[in-house]
C-alpha positions in Angstrom: 149.3 66.0 198.5 145.8 66.2 196.9 145.4 68.0 193.6 142.5 69.6 191.9 142.2 71.1 188.5 141.3 74.3 186.8 138.8 74.4 183.9 141.7 74.3 181.5 142.9 71.2 183.2 145.9 72.6 185.1 146.8 70.9 188.2 146.8 72.8 191.7 148.5 71.0 194.5 146.5 71.7 197.6 149.5 71.9 200.0 148.0 74.8 202.2 150.0 77.4 200.2 147.5 80.1 198.9 150.1 81.5 196.7 150.1 78.3 194.6 146.4 78.7 194.0 146.8 82.4 193.3 149.6 81.9 190.9 147.8 79.1 188.9 144.6 81.4 188.8 146.7 84.2 187.4 148.3 81.9 184.7 145.2 80.0 183.8 142.9 83.1 183.6 144.8 86.3 183.5 147.8 85.3 181.3 145.9 82.8 179.2 143.3 85.5 178.3 146.1 87.9 177.6 145.0 90.4 180.3 141.6 90.4 178.7 139.8 88.5 181.5 136.6 89.8 183.2 135.3 89.7 186.7 133.1 86.9 185.6 136.0 84.8 184.1 138.0 85.0 187.4 135.0 84.3 189.6 133.9 81.4 187.6 137.4 79.9 187.8 137.5 80.6 191.6 134.1 78.9 192.2 135.3 76.0 190.0 138.5 75.6 192.1 136.7 76.0 195.5 133.9 73.5 194.6 136.5 70.8 194.4 137.8 71.6 197.9 136.6 69.6 200.9 135.0 71.9 203.7 138.2 71.5 205.7 140.4 72.7 202.8 138.1 75.5 202.1 138.2 76.6 205.7 142.1 76.4 205.6 142.3 78.5 202.5 139.7 81.0 203.7 141.8 81.6 206.8 144.9 82.0 204.9 143.2 84.4 202.4 141.9 86.5 205.2 145.2 86.7 206.7 146.9 87.7 203.5 144.3 90.3 202.8 144.6 91.7 206.3 148.3 92.1 205.9 147.9 93.7 202.6 145.2 96.0 203.9 147.4 97.0 206.9 150.4 97.7 204.5 148.3 99.9 202.1 147.0 101.8 205.1 150.4 102.3 206.6 151.8 103.3 203.3 149.2 105.9 202.8 149.8 107.2 206.4 153.5 107.3 205.7 153.0 109.2 202.5 150.8 111.7 204.2 153.5 112.2 206.9 156.2 112.6 204.3 154.1 115.2 202.4 153.5 117.0 205.6 157.1 116.9 206.5 158.1 118.1 203.0 155.7 120.9 203.1 157.0 122.1 206.6 160.5 122.0 205.2 159.7 124.2 202.3 158.3 127.0 204.7 
């Protein structure tokens, strides 16, 4: 398994698991900066990480990221819809 490094020198194993990359970014940016990170801090670190990937690795992680974001988006939309249904049902029960 090939590894790349964050700007702080932490290793990231490129095993195709997006969560490994996300967890490392969280630890090396968000936690290290004690939640005081900025958009620019995170974007700089993401760009640093992505620039070390081959085009094939970039493509694979983009596909996994799009999938994860699509599932998250769907879950948020469905959650909002269910809350709306629940609110409507509760309102009807009160009348």
